[in-house]
TORDO-328367 format. One line per 10 residues: number of its first residue (from 1); their letters; for each residue y, x, z of N, C-alpha, C. Coordinates in pm, 1 decimal. Each point is the difference from the previous one (the first is absolute). Example, Ala and Ser with C-alpha at 12.3 -4.5 7.8 and 13.67 -1.06 7.14 Angstrom:
BEGIN
1> as> -569.0:1319.0:780.0:119.0:-89.0:0.0:120.0:90.0:0.0 ~ 105.0:-35.0:-72.0:119.0:82.0:6.0:109.0:-77.0:73.0
END
This chain:
BEGIN
1> mnllnivskn> 3285.7:-698.9:-641.0:-132.8:39.4:41.9:-70.4:68.3:-117.6 ~ -62.8:111.4:28.5:-73.3:74.5:-101.8:-144.8:-48.5:-2.2 ~ -39.2:-70.7:-103.4:-134.7:-56.1:-8.9:-108.0:106.1:-16.5 ~ 38.7:118.9:-44.7:-98.2:106.8:-17.1:-50.9:52.2:133.8 ~ 79.4:-12.5:103.8:-36.6:53.0:131.5:7.4:-107.1:107.7 ~ -30.5:-122.9:-35.3:17.1:-112.2:91.9:-83.7:15.4:127.1 ~ -117.1:61.4:-9.6:-84.2:18.7:118.1:24.2:136.4:62.6 ~ -0.7:105.7:-79.3:6.4:134.8:55.8:132.1:30.9:69.9 ~ 106.9:-65.0:-37.8:129.7:24.7:64.4:20.6:-85.7:124.4 ~ -91.2:-92.5:26.6:7.7:-84.9:118.6:-111.9:43.5:94.3
11> dylsnaanll> 35.4:64.3:110.4:-98.3:57.4:91.1:-99.3:-104.3:50.1 ~ 48.2:-117.1:38.9:-89.6:-103.1:51.9:-96.0:-49.1:-109.2 ~ 51.7:-31.2:-118.7:-86.0:-46.8:-109.1:-102.7:105.9:-39.1 ~ 42.5:124.4:-3.4:-89.3:108.5:-37.2:-115.0:12.5:99.7 ~ 31.6:-3.5:128.1:-103.8:11.3:102.8:-88.0:-124.4:5.6 ~ 57.6:-117.2:-20.5:-79.3:-123.7:-2.6:-93.6:-0.5:-120.9 ~ 48.3:42.7:-115.6:-83.7:7.3:-120.0:-113.0:100.3:20.2 ~ 29.7:110.9:64.6:-102.2:99.8:27.9:-108.6:-58.5:89.8 ~ 41.0:-71.0:105.2:-96.4:-62.5:90.6:-86.1:-101.9:-74.0 ~ 62.5:-87.3:-77.5:-76.2:-100.8:-74.9:-93.7:65.7:-101.3
21> grvglsvifi> 44.8:107.3:-62.8:-85.8:73.6:-92.4:-120.7:59.0:70.7 ~ 22.0:54.3:121.1:-111.5:55.4:77.3:-98.5:-109.9:39.7 ~ 51.0:-116.5:35.8:-88.9:-112.2:33.4:-85.7:-34.5:-122.3 ~ 64.5:-12.4:-115.0:-72.7:-34.5:-121.5:-104.0:103.6:-38.7 ~ 34.3:127.3:13.4:-94.1:105.2:-37.3:-113.5:14.4:101.2 ~ 27.1:-28.7:125.1:-101.3:22.5:103.0:-100.1:-113.6:12.5 ~ 45.3:-121.9:-18.9:-86.1:-114.8:30.9:-125.3:-3.5:-87.2 ~ 9.5:40.5:-124.4:-118.3:-3.0:-86.5:-108.1:95.9:50.5 ~ 41.9:112.9:57.5:-97.7:97.2:48.6:-56.0:-40.0:135.9 ~ 81.0:-57.8:84.9:-49.0:-48.5:129.1:-103.6:-109.8:-23.3
31> lagmnkiqyf> 32.5:-93.4:-88.3:-94.8:-107.9:-30.5:-125.7:53.2:-69.4 ~ 16.1:96.8:-88.4:-116.2:58.1:-69.3:-91.3:71.0:98.9 ~ 58.6:71.7:95.6:-80.8:67.0:102.2:-77.1:-100.3:84.2 ~ 64.7:-110.4:37.6:-67.7:-104.7:77.9:-111.2:-64.3:-82.8 ~ 25.3:-21.4:-129.0:-102.3:-55.1:-89.5:-119.9:92.8:-8.1 ~ 24.7:129.2:-6.3:-109.6:96.5:-11.5:-85.9:0.8:126.3 ~ 60.0:-26.8:114.8:-78.0:-11.5:124.1:-82.8:-127.5:-3.6 ~ 62.8:-110.2:-38.6:-67.4:-129.7:-0.7:-115.7:-4.0:-99.6 ~ 18.4:60.2:-115.0:-102.3:-0.3:-105.7:-44.5:143.3:-27.7 ~ -45.0:66.6:105.7:-28.5:143.0:-5.3:-103.2:34.5:-107.3
41> egnaqylasg> -113.2:-69.6:-0.1:-108.3:33.9:-94.0:43.5:-13.7:-145.8 ~ 64.8:-110.4:-32.4:46.4:-20.6:-137.1:101.4:104.8:-41.7 ~ 87.7:36.6:91.9:100.3:102.2:-31.0:-62.9:138.9:-10.9 ~ -104.3:25.3:78.3:-71.1:127.6:-12.5:-64.7:10.6:-137.5 ~ -57.8:-109.5:-47.9:-60.4:-0.1:-133.1:106.2:18.4:-108.3 ~ 115.4:-64.0:18.6:108.2:14.8:-97.9:49.5:144.0:-3.4 ~ 10.9:63.7:117.2:41.3:140.3:5.8:-99.2:85.8:-77.5 ~ -129.1:-27.1:20.9:-104.7:75.7:-70.0:3.5:-24.8:-150.2 ~ 43.8:-118.8:-42.0:5.3:-29.9:-143.4:99.7:89.6:-73.0 ~ 92.7:56.7:71.5:95.5:92.8:-59.2:-45.1:144.4:8.5
51> glpefllplv> -121.2:20.3:51.4:-55.1:135.5:7.9:30.0:70.6:130.6 ~ 58.9:-70.9:96.2:29.4:61.6:129.6:-106.6:-40.4:101.1 ~ -32.6:89.7:94.0:-103.9:-33.2:97.7:46.4:-108.1:98.4 ~ -94.2:-86.4:37.3:31.0:-112.0:88.9:51.2:46.4:136.3 ~ -39.1:120.2:43.7:42.0:45.9:132.8:151.1:24.6:8.8 ~ 68.7:-1.0:-114.5:145.3:15.2:2.1:73.6:-129.3:38.1 ~ -71.4:-112.3:-0.9:67.0:-127.8:26.3:73.4:-3.7:134.7 ~ -57.7:47.5:110.0:77.3:-1.3:124.9:129.8:81.0:-9.2 ~ -1.5:107.4:-77.3:123.0:79.2:-18.4:103.0:-76.7:-81.8 ~ -46.7:-71.5:-101.6:89.9:-82.6:-80.8:61.2:-110.0:87.0
61> iafeligglf> -84.4:-62.4:81.6:48.5:-105.6:89.3:105.6:56.0:95.0 ~ -29.1:112.9:61.8:95.5:60.9:93.0:130.1:34.8:-71.3 ~ -11.3:55.6:-120.0:120.3:35.8:-76.5:83.7:-123.8:-28.9 ~ -65.7:-106.5:-47.8:74.4:-121.6:-34.8:64.0:-64.1:122.4 ~ -74.3:-9.8:109.6:54.0:-64.5:119.6:106.0:85.0:69.9 ~ -33.2:124.5:28.3:93.9:86.4:72.4:119.3:33.2:-88.3 ~ -27.6:36.6:-124.2:110.2:30.5:-92.0:88.3:-121.4:-23.2 ~ -61.3:-117.5:-15.1:76.6:-122.8:-17.7:89.2:-28.1:119.7 ~ -52.8:21.5:119.5:80.8:-20.0:121.0:111.2:104.2:10.4 ~ -28.5:123.5:-42.8:104.9:103.4:-1.2:113.6:-38.5:-94.5
71> ilagaltqlt> -35.2:-47.2:-119.3:103.4:-41.8:-95.1:78.2:-117.4:57.5 ~ -69.0:-97.1:55.9:65.4:-116.6:58.6:98.6:41.0:109.1 ~ -42.7:89.7:88.5:85.0:43.1:111.1:102.9:103.7:-42.8 ~ -19.0:59.1:-116.3:89.4:106.8:-43.6:-25.5:127.8:78.0 ~ -126.5:34.3:17.7:-39.2:119.8:73.8:-63.9:99.9:-96.5 ~ 50.0:121.8:1.3:-46.6:102.8:-94.8:3.4:-55.3:-142.4 ~ 105.3:-69.7:-29.3:9.5:-80.4:-121.5:-11.7:82.0:-127.1 ~ 71.4:109.6:-9.7:-1.4:74.2:-126.1:-138.3:56.4:-29.6 ~ -65.8:57.5:100.0:-135.1:53.7:-21.9:-99.9:-111.2:-28.9 ~ 7.8:-109.0:75.9:-92.8:-110.8:-19.8:21.5:-63.9:-136.4
81> alafagfcvv> 124.8:-14.9:-40.5:29.2:-58.2:-131.4:-54.4:88.1:-112.6 ~ 11.0:131.4:13.8:-56.8:89.3:-101.4:-152.1:-13.1:-5.5 ~ -62.9:-9.9:117.3:-146.2:-17.2:3.4:-40.2:-131.3:-66.3 ~ 74.1:-108.1:27.5:-31.4:-128.4:-61.6:25.6:2.4:-150.7 ~ 101.7:69.6:-44.4:24.9:10.1:-144.2:-120.3:64.2:-68.5 ~ -50.0:107.6:56.7:-118.8:64.8:-55.2:-122.0:-90.2:5.4 ~ -18.2:-69.2:111.6:-112.0:-93.0:17.5:3.3:-108.9:-106.3 ~ 119.1:-53.6:-25.8:14.7:-107.2:-100.3:-36.4:49.6:-139.5 ~ 43.9:119.0:-35.0:-29.3:54.3:-133.0:-149.1:29.7:-14.1 ~ -57.8:63.7:101.5:-143.1:31.8:-6.7:-83.6:-126.6:-8.2
91> salvyhnnla> 30.7:-100.8:82.4:-79.3:-122.9:-4.8:18.9:-73.6:-132.6 ~ 119.0:8.4:-59.1:20.7:-59.4:-132.3:-88.8:68.6:-103.3 ~ -2.8:131.8:2.9:-77.7:76.2:-97.8:-150.6:-17.5:19.0 ~ -45.1:-11.8:124.1:-143.9:-7.7:27.1:-53.2:-142.8:-12.6 ~ 75.7:-98.9:49.6:-53.9:-135.3:10.4:59.5:-100.7:-98.6 ~ 110.1:31.5:-61.5:65.6:-96.9:-88.8:29.7:59.5:-137.0 ~ -91.4:82.3:-49.7:25.3:73.9:-124.1:-48.0:-70.8:-126.2 ~ -59.0:-117.5:14.0:-43.2:-76.0:-117.7:117.5:-86.7:-46.2 ~ 90.4:59.5:-73.6:122.5:-69.2:-38.5:-22.9:-108.3:-105.6 ~ -120.4:-7.0:-56.3:-31.8:-107.6:-93.9:-22.5:-132.5:74.2
101> dqmqffmffk> -36.0:9.2:127.6:-17.0:-117.9:85.4:137.8:-36.4:56.1 ~ 45.4:-120.4:-26.7:136.3:-39.8:37.6:24.8:13.7:150.2 ~ -96.8:-39.3:83.1:17.8:10.8:144.8:11.1:146.2:42.0 ~ -84.0:85.4:-56.7:5.9:142.8:33.4:129.9:63.1:-51.1 ~ 46.8:-46.1:-113.1:128.0:45.7:-54.7:112.1:-27.6:100.7 ~ 2.8:-123.5:51.5:104.5:-35.5:97.2:-18.3:74.5:131.4 ~ -122.6:16.8:45.4:-26.5:72.4:124.8:40.8:147.1:-14.1 ~ -28.8:58.3:-116.9:38.1:139.3:-24.6:151.1:16.1:13.9 ~ 74.5:-85.4:-69.6:145.5:15.7:2.4:63.3:-48.6:130.4 ~ -68.0:-87.5:73.7:44.5:-35.7:135.4:-5.2:123.7:88.0
111> niamaggfla> -110.0:75.8:-11.4:-12.3:122.6:77.9:105.9:103.1:-40.2 ~ 25.4:12.4:-129.1:102.3:94.0:-46.3:137.8:-43.5:50.2 ~ 27.1:-130.5:-1.2:127.6:-51.2:50.9:14.3:27.0:149.4 ~ -108.3:-18.9:75.7:5.6:28.3:143.6:22.1:148.9:23.6 ~ -62.2:83.7:-81.6:22.7:144.1:13.0:148.0:30.6:-20.9 ~ 61.3:-66.0:-97.4:143.7:17.9:-22.6:82.2:-44.5:119.2 ~ -36.8:-111.9:60.0:69.3:-45.5:120.5:-14.3:98.4:114.3 ~ -118.3:56.5:16.2:-20.7:99.1:105.1:77.8:128.4:-27.2 ~ 9.6:39.7:-126.1:80.6:119.1:-32.1:147.9:-25.2:28.7 ~ 48.2:-120.8:-31.5:138.6:-34.1:32.2:21.0:2.9:150.8
121> lastgagrfs> -95.8:-53.3:75.9:9.9:1.6:145.5:-3.4:143.3:52.8 ~ -85.5:82.6:-58.5:-6.5:140.6:41.9:133.5:70.4:-24.7 ~ 68.5:-36.2:-105.7:126.5:66.9:-31.3:114.4:-45.9:89.7 ~ -5.9:-122.6:50.8:109.5:-51.4:82.8:-27.8:9.3:148.6 ~ -125.7:2.8:38.5:-34.3:-5.5:141.7:0.1:-143.9:47.6 ~ -23.8:-18.2:129.1:-23.6:-133.2:56.0:125.7:-78.4:32.0 ~ 113.5:63.5:7.8:122.1:-72.9:32.3:19.1:-19.4:149.7 ~ 102.8:-73.8:33.7:40.0:-17.1:139.8:-102.1:-76.9:83.0 ~ -63.2:-100.4:-59.0:-91.0:-85.2:76.3:-140.9:59.3:-2.4 ~ -15.7:116.4:65.2:-127.2:71.7:-7.4:-19.9:91.3:120.1
131> vdhklaksa> -124.6:35.5:21.5:-34.0:99.8:100.8:59.5:135.1:-39.2 ~ -7.7:34.2:-127.9:56.1:127.8:-46.2:146.8:12.9:38.2 ~ 76.6:-105.5:-18.3:143.0:2.6:33.1:18.6:22.6:149.4 ~ -78.2:-68.9:82.3:9.7:15.6:146.2:-33.8:142.5:41.3 ~ -103.7:55.9:-60.2:-39.9:137.3:34.0:104.3:101.9:-45.0 ~ 55.4:-19.3:-119.2:103.2:92.3:-50.6:126.0:-8.8:84.0 ~ 31.1:-118.2:47.5:120.4:-21.1:81.4:-13.5:66.5:135.7 ~ -121.1:3.2:55.8:-21.1:57.6:133.2:-20.3:151.1:-5.2 ~ -21.8:54.9:-119.6:-25.0:144.7:-12.0:128.4:80.4:-1.3
END
């Protein structure tokens, strides 16, 4: 067995890992979108604290919820993953740029790590267990 390709050379493991990765990447945004609805006023103020207008909050919520569900389902995965990678980097730069604060330091690099995960997902696509796969198969 070649340990260097233990997942990529096994079709089932590769597709299962892709699905689990999509679950992990999507759930934080689905939950964040739901949180923003539940605590709308506080989140609007937080958005404004970064210099962005509060009226953008419904768009952020829609992006997090719909985009998160797209990633979870594996629908339009490559485009959605690229959008999320950009979103993660921008939010890191705007909201977590005080690297002297330990919590902000970790939040900044959490966002950068998620951007890396989304770029990896964009490069591989959603895999077999996805809407994208079903659509490509029927085309």
